[in-house]
C-alpha positions as CSV (number, residue, x, y, z in Angstrom):
1,M,0.0,0.0,0.0
2,S,1.2,3.5,-0.7
3,D,0.4,7.0,0.4
4,G,1.6,10.5,-0.4
5,L,5.1,9.8,1.0
6,G,5.6,6.5,-0.9
7,T,5.5,2.9,-0.1
8,S,5.9,1.4,3.4
9,G,9.2,0.0,2.3
10,E,10.4,3.5,1.3
11,L,9.2,4.8,4.7
12,D,11.2,2.0,6.5
13,G,14.3,3.1,4.4
14,I,13.8,6.7,5.5
15,D,13.6,5.6,9.2
16,A,16.7,3.5,8.8
17,E,18.7,6.4,7.2
18,R,17.7,8.7,10.1
19,A,18.6,6.0,12.7
20,A,22.0,5.7,11.0
21,R,22.6,9.4,11.1
22,R,21.5,9.5,14.7
23,D,24.0,6.7,15.6
24,Q,26.8,8.5,13.8
25,A,26.0,11.8,15.4
26,V,26.0,10.3,18.9
27,R,29.3,8.6,18.4
28,A,30.8,11.7,17.0
29,A,29.5,13.7,20.1
30,V,31.3,11.2,22.4
31,E,34.5,11.3,20.4
32,Q,34.5,15.1,20.4
33,G,33.9,15.3,24.2
34,L,30.4,16.9,23.7
35,L,28.8,13.9,25.5
36,G,30.3,12.0,28.4
37,P,30.5,11.8,32.2
38,D,31.0,15.5,32.6
39,A,28.4,16.4,29.9
40,P,25.6,13.8,30.2
41,I,23.1,15.7,28.0
42,V,23.5,17.0,24.5
43,G,21.0,18.3,22.0
44,L,21.4,17.1,18.4
45,L,19.5,18.2,15.4
46,D,19.1,16.1,12.3
47,V,19.6,18.8,9.7
48,A,19.2,16.4,6.8
49,G,15.9,15.1,8.3
50,I,14.6,18.6,8.7
51,R,15.4,19.4,5.0
52,E,13.6,16.2,4.0
53,S,10.6,16.9,6.1
54,A,10.3,20.5,4.8
55,A,10.6,19.2,1.2
56,A,7.9,16.6,1.8
57,L,5.6,19.2,3.2
58,R,6.0,21.6,0.3
59,A,5.6,18.7,-2.1
60,A,2.3,17.5,-0.4
61,F,0.7,20.9,-0.8
62,E,2.0,21.4,-4.4
63,A,0.4,18.1,-5.3
64,V,-3.1,19.4,-4.5
65,T,-3.0,23.1,-5.1
66,A,-3.4,24.9,-8.4
67,P,-0.1,26.3,-9.8
68,G,0.7,29.7,-8.3
69,T,-1.5,29.3,-5.2
70,P,0.2,31.2,-2.4
71,V,0.8,28.8,0.6
72,L,2.8,29.8,3.6
73,H,4.1,27.0,6.0
74,A,5.0,28.7,9.3
75,F,6.9,26.9,12.0
76,A,5.8,27.7,15.6
77,V,8.9,29.4,17.1
78,K,7.9,28.2,20.5
79,A,8.7,24.6,19.4
80,T,12.4,25.3,18.9
81,P,13.3,28.9,19.7
82,L,16.9,28.7,18.3
83,V,18.0,31.2,15.6
84,P,20.1,28.6,13.7
85,V,17.1,26.3,13.5
86,L,14.7,29.0,12.3
87,R,17.3,30.1,9.8
88,L,17.5,26.6,8.5
89,L,13.8,26.3,8.2
90,H,13.6,29.7,6.4
91,E,16.2,28.4,3.9
92,E,13.9,25.4,3.2
93,G,10.9,27.6,2.5
94,V,9.2,27.6,6.0
95,G,8.2,30.8,7.7
96,A,7.6,31.6,11.4
97,E,4.6,31.8,13.6
98,V,5.4,33.9,16.6
99,A,3.4,34.5,19.9
100,S,5.5,37.1,21.7
101,P,8.0,40.0,21.2
102,G,10.8,37.6,22.0
103,E,9.8,35.0,19.4
104,L,9.4,37.8,16.8
105,A,12.9,39.0,17.6
106,L,14.2,35.5,17.1
107,A,12.5,35.1,13.8
108,R,13.9,38.4,12.5
109,A,17.4,37.5,13.7
110,A,17.0,34.3,11.7
111,G,16.3,36.4,8.6
112,V,12.6,35.4,8.3
113,P,11.0,38.3,6.3
114,A,7.8,40.0,7.6
115,Q,5.7,38.5,4.7
116,R,6.5,35.0,6.0
117,T,5.7,35.7,9.7
118,V,2.5,35.3,11.5
119,L,1.6,36.7,14.9
120,D,-0.8,34.5,16.8
121,S,-1.3,34.8,20.6
122,P,-4.2,35.2,22.9
123,A,-3.1,38.4,24.6
124,K,-1.4,40.9,22.2
125,T,-0.7,44.3,23.7
126,P,-1.3,47.5,21.7
127,G,2.5,47.8,21.4
128,E,3.0,44.4,20.0
129,L,0.1,45.0,17.4
130,R,1.6,48.3,16.6
131,E,5.0,46.8,15.8
132,A,3.5,43.9,13.7
133,L,1.4,46.4,11.7
134,A,4.4,48.6,11.1
135,L,6.5,45.6,9.8
136,G,3.6,44.2,7.7
137,I,3.4,41.0,9.6
138,A,0.1,39.0,9.4
139,V,-1.9,39.2,12.6
140,N,-5.1,37.3,13.8
141,A,-7.0,38.9,16.5
142,D,-7.9,36.4,19.3
143,N,-11.0,38.2,20.7
144,P,-13.1,41.3,20.5
145,Q,-10.8,43.2,22.8
146,E,-7.9,42.6,20.4
147,L,-10.0,43.5,17.4
148,G,-10.8,46.8,19.2
149,R,-7.1,47.5,19.5
150,L,-6.7,46.8,15.8
151,D,-9.6,49.1,15.0
152,A,-7.8,52.0,16.8
153,L,-4.5,51.3,15.0
154,M,-6.1,51.0,11.6
155,A,-7.9,54.2,12.1
156,A,-4.5,55.9,12.6
157,G,-3.4,54.7,9.1
158,P,-3.4,51.7,6.7
159,S,-1.1,48.7,7.1
160,R,0.4,46.1,4.8
161,S,-0.4,43.4,7.3
162,P,-2.9,40.8,6.3
163,L,-5.4,40.8,9.2
164,G,-8.0,38.2,10.5
165,I,-9.7,36.7,13.5
166,R,-9.0,33.5,15.3
167,V,-12.1,31.4,15.7
168,N,-12.8,28.2,17.8
169,P,-14.7,25.8,15.6
170,Q,-15.6,23.8,18.7
171,V,-15.3,20.4,16.9
172,G,-14.0,18.6,20.0
173,G,-10.9,17.5,21.8
174,G,-8.2,14.8,21.1
175,S,-6.6,12.3,23.4
176,I,-4.7,15.0,25.4
177,E,-7.1,17.4,27.1
178,A,-4.6,20.1,27.9
179,L,-3.5,20.3,24.2
180,S,-7.1,20.4,22.7
181,T,-8.1,23.9,21.8
182,A,-11.3,23.4,19.9
183,T,-13.6,22.1,22.7
184,A,-16.8,23.7,23.8
185,T,-14.9,25.5,26.6
186,S,-11.5,26.2,25.0
187,K,-10.4,29.7,25.8
188,F,-8.6,30.8,22.7
189,G,-10.5,32.4,19.7
190,V,-14.1,33.3,19.2
191,A,-16.2,30.2,20.0
192,L,-18.4,29.8,16.9
193,R,-21.2,27.8,18.5
194,D,-21.8,30.2,21.4
195,E,-25.0,32.1,21.2
196,G,-24.6,35.0,18.8
197,A,-20.9,34.4,18.2
198,R,-21.0,33.3,14.5
199,E,-23.1,36.3,13.5
200,W,-20.7,38.6,15.5
201,V,-17.8,37.3,13.4
202,V,-19.6,37.7,10.1
203,R,-20.6,41.2,11.1
204,A,-17.1,42.0,12.2
205,Y,-15.9,41.2,8.6
206,L,-18.7,43.0,6.9
207,D,-17.8,46.2,8.9
208,R,-14.1,45.9,8.2
209,P,-13.1,45.3,4.6
210,W,-9.4,45.0,5.8
211,L,-10.2,41.7,7.5
212,T,-9.2,39.1,4.9
213,R,-8.1,36.0,6.8
214,L,-9.6,33.5,9.2
215,H,-7.5,31.4,11.7
216,A,-8.3,28.3,13.6
217,H,-6.3,26.0,15.8
218,T,-7.9,22.7,16.6
219,G,-5.1,21.5,18.9
220,S,-1.6,20.2,19.1
221,Q,-0.4,16.6,20.0
222,G,-3.1,14.1,20.5
223,I,-5.4,15.6,17.8
224,P,-6.2,13.1,15.0
225,L,-6.0,14.2,11.4
226,T,-9.7,13.8,10.9
227,L,-10.5,16.3,13.7
228,M,-8.0,18.7,12.3
229,A,-9.7,18.4,8.9
230,E,-13.0,19.0,10.5
231,G,-11.7,22.2,12.0
232,V,-10.5,23.3,8.6
233,A,-13.8,22.5,7.0
234,E,-15.8,24.5,9.6
235,T,-13.5,27.5,9.1
236,Y,-13.7,27.2,5.3
237,A,-17.5,27.2,5.6
238,L,-17.4,30.3,7.7
239,A,-15.2,32.1,5.1
240,E,-17.6,31.1,2.3
241,E,-20.5,32.5,4.4
242,I,-18.7,35.8,4.9
243,N,-17.8,36.1,1.3
244,E,-21.5,35.4,0.3
245,R,-22.8,38.0,2.7
246,A,-20.2,40.5,1.5
247,G,-20.9,39.8,-2.1
248,R,-17.2,39.5,-2.9
249,R,-14.2,37.3,-2.1
250,Q,-13.2,39.2,1.1
251,V,-11.6,36.2,2.9
252,D,-9.0,35.1,0.4
């Protein structure tokens, strides 16, 4: 049986190659004195493996999107907040998702351009939003209060930043409760199934032509692919509803 990554035999081969590289790296770390009785812990990164994964990700999307379709893959800086890693990912066509001024500084130090950076966090200050808009970084407002801050900043002058709202599609949780962010009570984003919330979101877009994106985060580890897909489908349906009500392709 085969899938988008190839046959099971090919996958076994990839795993074997990575295991061999890991063994070689650990041996080299011991020989060079980086790992031993006085240094019992060492962090090693499989650079070749990272490049292979980035290439596979790009290929998977290129296989199902029309030529020329803009697709941005953005790595969550919190996962590995190291400038050399972020620089490596940037070289492989992967942008950065940041959630704090510190993470933004790391992404910029790694050379990630503003147009390949996305600011997502549940508590953005006016100062953080002002910096993002000045740089042209994409921003998703997490709640009505943040949207109000964006209103004030946009009233002071236009921005190149793509702007949107984060919604909670409330499609359910995965096997790890703490990492599930699309349950009925998840605290991030506008909960679409709460009374009046969906209409509030639609109206927010109709009143603000500069809102052109929608953001949803179904969860991290422990979330099955089917649930992630359901979250995407719910968000896509909302985008189509907004566009129909607006009479144009506002959410692009």
